[in-house]
C-alpha positions as CSV (number, residue, x, y, z in Angstrom):
1,M,0.0,0.0,0.0
2,S,1.4,3.4,-0.9
3,T,2.1,6.1,1.7
4,I,2.1,9.9,1.2
5,R,4.4,11.4,3.7
6,L,5.1,15.1,4.5
7,D,8.8,15.7,5.0
8,M,9.5,19.1,6.4
9,T,11.9,20.9,8.7
10,M,10.4,23.4,11.1
11,S,11.3,25.6,14.0
12,L,10.0,24.7,17.5
13,D,7.3,27.4,17.1
14,G,6.1,25.9,13.8
15,Y,7.8,28.0,11.1
16,V,9.2,26.4,7.9
17,T,10.8,29.7,6.7
18,G,11.9,32.9,8.3
19,P,10.2,36.2,7.5
20,D,10.4,37.8,4.1
21,D,10.9,34.6,2.1
22,G,10.8,35.0,-1.7
23,P,12.9,34.4,-4.8
24,D,15.9,36.2,-3.5
25,A,15.7,34.6,0.0
26,P,13.9,31.2,-0.4
27,M,14.1,30.4,3.3
28,G,13.5,34.0,4.5
29,V,15.6,35.9,7.0
30,G,17.4,33.4,9.3
31,G,15.5,30.4,7.8
32,F,18.5,28.5,6.5
33,R,19.5,27.6,10.0
34,L,16.6,25.2,10.0
35,F,18.7,23.0,7.7
36,N,21.9,22.9,9.7
37,W,21.0,19.3,10.6
38,L,21.5,18.4,6.9
39,D,25.3,19.0,7.5
40,K,25.1,15.5,9.0
41,R,23.1,14.0,6.1
42,N,26.0,11.9,4.8
43,D,27.0,10.6,8.2
44,Q,26.0,7.2,9.5
45,G,24.2,8.7,12.4
46,P,20.5,9.3,12.9
47,S,20.2,12.4,10.6
48,G,22.0,10.5,7.9
49,E,19.6,7.6,8.2
50,V,16.6,9.9,8.1
51,Y,18.0,11.6,5.0
52,A,18.6,8.3,3.3
53,E,15.0,7.3,3.9
54,A,13.8,10.6,2.3
55,L,16.0,9.8,-0.8
56,A,14.4,6.3,-1.0
57,T,11.0,7.8,-1.7
58,R,9.7,7.1,-5.2
59,A,7.9,10.4,-6.0
60,L,7.6,13.9,-4.8
61,I,4.5,16.1,-4.3
62,S,5.3,19.8,-4.0
63,G,3.3,23.0,-3.8
64,R,3.9,25.4,-6.7
65,R,5.5,28.0,-4.5
66,T,8.0,25.5,-3.0
67,Y,8.8,24.2,-6.5
68,E,9.5,27.7,-7.8
69,L,11.6,28.8,-4.8
70,A,13.6,25.6,-5.0
71,G,14.6,26.5,-8.6
72,H,12.5,23.5,-9.9
73,W,15.2,21.3,-8.5
74,G,16.5,21.4,-12.0
75,G,13.7,19.0,-13.0
76,D,15.1,16.2,-10.7
77,H,14.6,16.3,-7.0
78,H,16.3,12.9,-6.6
79,D,17.0,9.9,-8.7
80,G,14.6,10.9,-11.5
81,V,11.5,10.3,-9.4
82,P,8.3,11.9,-10.7
83,I,7.6,15.3,-9.3
84,F,3.9,16.3,-9.0
85,V,3.4,20.0,-8.5
86,L,0.1,20.9,-7.0
87,T,-0.9,24.2,-8.6
88,H,-4.0,26.4,-9.2
89,E,-2.9,27.0,-12.8
90,I,-0.9,24.9,-15.2
91,P,1.8,27.1,-16.9
92,D,2.2,27.2,-20.7
93,E,5.9,26.2,-20.7
94,T,6.9,22.6,-20.8
95,P,8.1,21.5,-17.4
96,P,11.7,20.2,-16.9
97,G,12.5,16.5,-16.3
98,S,9.9,14.4,-14.6
99,V,7.7,17.3,-13.5
100,R,3.9,17.2,-13.9
101,F,1.6,19.9,-12.9
102,V,-1.7,18.9,-11.3
103,T,-4.6,21.2,-10.3
104,D,-6.8,18.7,-8.3
105,V,-5.6,17.5,-4.9
106,A,-7.2,14.1,-5.1
107,E,-5.9,13.6,-8.6
108,C,-2.4,14.6,-7.6
109,A,-2.5,12.1,-4.7
110,A,-3.8,9.4,-7.0
111,Q,-1.1,10.0,-9.6
112,A,1.6,9.9,-6.9
113,R,0.2,6.7,-5.4
114,A,0.1,5.1,-8.8
115,A,3.8,6.1,-9.3
116,V,5.1,4.7,-6.0
117,G,3.2,1.4,-5.9
118,D,3.7,0.1,-2.4
119,G,6.4,2.8,-1.7
120,V,6.4,6.3,-0.3
121,A,5.7,9.7,-2.0
122,M,7.4,12.6,-0.2
123,V,5.6,15.9,0.2
124,H,7.3,19.3,0.4
125,G,5.6,22.7,1.0
126,A,3.2,24.0,3.6
127,G,0.5,24.7,1.1
128,A,0.6,21.2,-0.5
129,A,0.7,19.6,3.0
130,Q,-2.4,21.6,4.1
131,A,-4.3,20.8,0.9
132,L,-3.5,17.0,1.3
133,L,-4.4,17.0,4.9
134,R,-7.8,18.8,4.2
135,A,-8.5,16.2,1.4
136,G,-7.7,13.3,3.7
137,E,-4.8,12.2,1.4
138,L,-1.8,12.7,3.7
139,D,-0.9,9.5,5.6
140,E,2.2,10.5,7.6
141,L,4.2,13.5,8.7
142,E,8.0,13.4,9.1
143,L,8.8,16.6,11.0
144,H,12.4,17.6,11.6
145,V,12.0,20.0,14.6
146,V,14.9,22.3,15.2
147,P,15.3,23.9,18.6
148,V,15.0,27.5,17.5
149,L,12.2,30.0,17.8
150,L,11.9,32.1,14.6
151,G,9.0,34.1,15.8
152,Q,7.8,34.9,12.3
153,G,7.8,33.6,8.8
154,R,5.7,30.9,7.1
155,R,4.0,28.5,9.4
156,L,3.5,24.9,8.4
157,F,0.0,24.5,9.7
158,D,-1.7,27.9,9.1
159,G,-4.9,27.7,7.1
160,L,-6.1,24.2,8.0
161,G,-9.4,25.4,9.3
162,S,-11.3,24.3,12.4
163,D,-11.4,20.5,11.8
164,H,-9.3,18.5,14.2
165,I,-6.8,16.2,12.8
166,E,-5.6,13.5,15.1
167,L,-2.1,12.2,14.9
168,E,-0.3,9.2,16.3
169,L,3.4,9.5,17.2
170,T,5.1,6.5,15.6
171,R,8.8,7.4,15.8
172,V,11.2,9.8,17.7
173,I,14.8,10.1,16.7
174,D,16.9,12.5,18.7
175,A,20.0,13.9,16.8
176,P,22.3,16.8,17.3
177,G,20.4,20.0,16.6
178,V,17.2,18.3,15.6
179,I,14.5,15.9,16.7
180,H,13.0,13.8,13.9
181,L,9.3,13.0,14.6
182,R,7.1,10.7,12.6
183,Y,3.3,10.8,12.9
184,R,0.6,8.8,11.3
185,V,-2.6,10.6,10.5
186,R,-5.5,8.9,12.2
187,R,-8.6,8.4,10.1
């Protein structure tokens, strides 16, 4: 059975970027420090293991804003896996590499699930995560919580609405400068 898993780094106060993020500062002011744990991504320790799991995913779902701020990942996020970009409007230009634009959340999830078979599709972007959660299509959350309070920026869970979403903690990995938490979305 396929799994759609959010994979996001965030501050302890819930921000995934610092303030004033945009094309010239994709992580906003001070936001790049959220990724200091990735300095250990090639080590055999816990952060290296978590990073290797992320690279073992078979597809990527991204929000349009994240996709653009990441420079389209050059059309290849990792290993040529399909990239499904959730967007309100499909651009006229041909997308690079394995990128596909999708305007419907359920259709995006269905295409990603078909692409991964019994594997995992990774999700990047606060907007995509919220849309998938609201549609009941997000199965797990892998949150890399960094012990810093940014105080402002872009929050991961703003805009979800008033419905309660119950989560079950399934894994905790403590590593230098980050705690990796995995939750299953209860249905």
